N, C-alpha and C positions, 0 to 999 in steps of 0.2 A: 602495780609493777613500777619500779623506778626506771627513769629514762636511760640511765647508764646500763641497765641490764639489756634493754632493747638495742642500745647502741652496739653492744658486743655482739648481739645476735645478727644485726644488720650491717656489720662492717663499718660502724661509725657513720652510717647514712650517706656514704660517699658515692654509691653507684645505684641510683634509682633505676628500676627496671619494670617493664610491663610486657604483657603478652595478650594478644587479641586472637582468639581461636574461633574459627568457623568450621563446623563439622569436624572438630578435633584437630584441624590443621592450623598451625600458627601462620598468621598472615606474613610476618616478617621472615621467619626462619624456614618455613616450608614452601610458601608461595612467592617469596622474594618481592614483597610489596613494602613500600616505605610508608610508615605511619608516623605522623609528626606529633600528634598529641592524643591523649585519651582522658576522658572525664567520666566519673560515675557519681550520680546523685542518689543517695539513699535517704528515705524519709519514712517515718512512721505514718500509718494510715493512708498510704498512697503507693502507687506503683513506682519502683525505682527506675531511673532513666540513665542510659549510657550514651556516649557519643565518641567518635574518633574520626580523624582526618587522614585520608590516603592521598599522598602526594607523588608527583613524578611517575605517574602510571599511564599517562595518556600517550598513545601512539599517533603522531601526526600522519604517519604513512597509512595506517589502517583506519584512522578516524574512530578509535575506540579505546577504552580503558583496558589495559592488559597487565597481567602479572608478569613477573620476571621469567616465568616459564611459558609465556605466550597464551595463557588462558584469558578469556574475557572476564574482567573483574565483576561486571554486573550479572554474570551467570552464577557467580559465587555469593556475592553480597546482594541477594535479592530479598524481597519482602517475605518475612516469615522465617528467614534463615536463622538458625540458632547460634548464638554468640556467647562466648565466655570471656570475661575481662578479668585479668589477673594483674595485681600491682604490688610492688614492694621494692626490695633491694637485692642486688647480687645476680644470681643466675635466673634469667627470665623463665626458665623451665620449671622452677620450683617456687615462684612467688605465690602468695595466697590468692585464692579465688575471691574476687571482690563482688562480682555480679554475673548473672547469667540471664539470658532472655532472648528476645526475637527482634529482628530489624523491622522498623515501622516507618522509617524516614530516610530518603536518599536525596541529597542536594548537591548540585554542582554549579560551577560558574565558568563561562568561557570569556576570559578577559581579553582586552585589546592586545596585550602582550603577555608572554609567559604561558605556563602550562596550566590547564584546568586541574582542579582538585576535587575530590569526592568527600563530602561530609556525610557520614553514616551515623544514624541514631536509632534508638529503640528503647523498649521497656522490658522489665523483668517478667517472670512468669505469672505475675498478677494481672498482666495486660488482658488475657482472655476473659478474666472476670469483670473487666470494666466495659466490655462491649455488649451491646444488646440490652433488652429489657425482658425480665422474666417474672412470672407469677407462680408461686407455690404456696402450699398450706401444710403445716404440721399440726397435728392434734395431740394434746396431752404430751408435749415434748419439751425438752430443755433446749436453750439456745445453742449449746454445744452439739446437740444432735443435728441441728440444721447446718452448723459449720462443718461437721464431718461429712454430711451428705453432699454439700456443695464442693468440698475439697475432693471427694471421690469422683464426682462428675468431671472435674477438670484434671484428674490424674495427678493430683498433688499429694505428696507426703504431708503428714500433719504433726503439729505439736499443739494440741488443743487442751486447755484446762477445762475440766468439767464445771459447768455452771450449776448453781444450787437450786434454782427455781424452776419448777415444772409449770409451763403455761398451758391453759386450756386450749389456746390456739396461737400459733405463730404464723403470720401472714406476710408473704413477699408480694407486693402489689406493683407490678410494672416498674421494677427497679433493676439495675444491673446487679449481678451477684456481689460485686465488691461494695456497692452502695448499701446493699442489704446487710452484708456481714459487718460493715463499719457501724451501722445503726445498732446491731446486736452487741458489737464490741463496746460501743459507747455506753450502752445502758448497763453493762456489767463492769465498766471501768477497766476494760481489757485493752491491750495493744493488738493491732492487726497489721500484718505485712507478710509478704512471701520472701523468704531468704534466698541466698545465693545457691542453696542446694535444692531449690524447688520444693520447699516445705512451707505450708501455710501455718503461720504463727497466729494463734487466737488465744491469748492468755494474759495473765496478770503482768503488769510492768515489772521489769527486772531492776527496779530502781533502788533496791536494798542490797544489791550485790557489791562486792569489793571492786574498787576502781581498777580499770584495766591498765591505767598508766597515771603517773603523777607528773604533771607539767608545771614548771615555774616560769613566770614572765622573764624572758631573756634566756631561758634554758629549755628550748623546745617549743614553748608557747610564744609565738611571735606577736600576736595582738589579741586583746580581749576587750569587748565592748559590752559591759553589763548594763542592764536597765531595771531599776526598781520602780514599779508603777502600781499605784493603788487603784487605778481605773479597772473596773471589773471585779474588784473585791467586794465581799458581802459580810454583813455582821451575823447573818443567820441563813440556813438552808432549810426549807420545808419541802418534804416529799409527800404527795397525796396519793393514796391508793384506796382499795376496797377489800374489806374482809367478807368473803362470801358466806362463811359460816355464821358470823354474827350479824351479817347484813347491815354493816355500818361502815362509815368512812374511817380511814386510817390517816394519821398525820405523823410522819417521822420528822424529828427536828435535830439539828446540830448547830451549835453556836460558836462564834469566834472565840478562840481560847481553848477549844476542845480538839484542835488539830493533832493528829498523830505526829510524833517526831518533833514536837514543839519544845524549844528550849525554855525551861521554867523561868529563866532570868530575863527573858525578852518577851516583847509583845508580838503576836501574830499580825499579819496584814489587816485582818478583819478587826482586831482590837485597836489597831492604830486609827481606823476610821472614826472611832468614838472620840478621839481627841478634838475633832473639829465638827463632827455631826453628833452633838451631845443629846439631842432629843431622840429617845428610843423609837418613837413613831416615824421618824424620818430616816432612820438608818436603813440602808439597802438590804433587802431580803430576796433571796433566790427561791422561787416557788416552782416546783416540778411536779407534773402529774405523770406517774409511771405505773407499770403493771406490777404492783406489790400487793401481797395478800395477807401479810402478818405485820404486827407492830415492829417486831425485831428486824424484819427485812426492810421496812420503811426507814427505821433509824439507821440501819447500816448503809443504805443508799444515800441518805442525807449526809452522813459522816464522810463517805467516799467523795461526794460532790464538793463538800467543803474543803477537804484535803486537796483535791485537784485544783480548785480555784486558788487556794493559798500558795500552791507550788508554782503558779503562774506569776506570782508577784515579782520574783527575781529571775530574769531570763538573761541570756547573753549570746553574742556571736563571737566566735574565736577563729583564729587561724594558727596552725601549728606546722611543724615539719611533717612531711608525709608519714603517717602511721596507719597501717592497715587495721590495727586493733580498734581504732575509733570508728564505731558504727552506731547507728540508732539502737536503742534499748540496751545501752551499757552505761556505766558511770565512769567519769574521769575526775581526777582530783587536780584542781588548779590552785597554785600557791604563788607567793610573792606579790599578792595583789592587795594586801592590807586586810584587817580583821573583817570588814563587812563582806568581802568578796572572795577571800581564800577559803574554799570549801569544796566538797564533792558535789558534782552536778550530773544530771541525767541527760544523755544525748538524745535529741529528738530528730536531728537531721545531720548528715555528714556528706560533704562533697570532696571526692578524691580526684586530683588532677596531676598528670605527668605531662610536661612539655619541655621546651628548650630551657625554661627557667628552673627545672628540677621537679621535685615531688612535694606538693603541699596538700594539707587537709584543712578544709574549712568546716566548722560545725556549729550547730545551734543547741543551746542547753537550757535547762530549767533546774531550779534547786530540788534536791531530793528530800530535804527536811527543813524545818523552820527553826 
């Protein structure tokens, strides 16, 4: 989408707005609390974090934090209280939902002069999955079966892609549910996160989708710091498994130059390694032992691992005007940066912040194709 289209939708980005709701009550409009800043950090493979600051709510007479209606703030903003953070432009009642979760952190400071403030923070609905250690076993099951069961246990909706490999046994051994699901996601080359609507996402990356917005340097894109780094790149990936029918080892292989989405006119990062590591025996190889049981599956895993390594070659950190559309697991098109860097990128992390300086979005990206 073009920035001009979003500008029309959001009134030329002139009036940043946010809403912090606890128990469906807006802190500012329903409870008459002053909130000075709001920040939401969204990241793939981890629990999203939110924070906001409540100011001018301390009653020196009663020695307590109170709402404008006389209620005690800490009776409302207590541990485990459910919070919704909405950010955007215009009417705060209709700005998009950015994150929802529970309060896990309350901080204050009683200064020598001035009024104390409350800093409230918490995590999204992935947080319960990160606490405690569990042990479970699934027999003759798919990884997606385990993901469905854990999501149901935590009362989460699901968007789960079916995995293709049935395992003789899947074992969770004294791991948090999130750690375990992240391990399953990684071996299937899936993304894992819980979105703002309390839905567990366990699925293929959305890195082939149309960009949600096109930003040009100086036109919505405020800064961009790209980094092209050969460290961690490999010339070949080998995946080792076992064929139970033939009772023999399996080795899947993928070589630099075979990456999907590669431009035929240019070299991939792994191929660039060969320009200064010319001895094939000394070129770096990534060797993985994974539960694969057919040659086709081993080759597929090797190709996926090679592609993921290659896409980490060019990464970047950017800052733009505040745009609710920029979230992890979406693509953005960055232009005005010159031939090597003007392209479509996949968002891995996004931080949205509204304060006295306005609304800004910082985000981290990697390239979607080579």
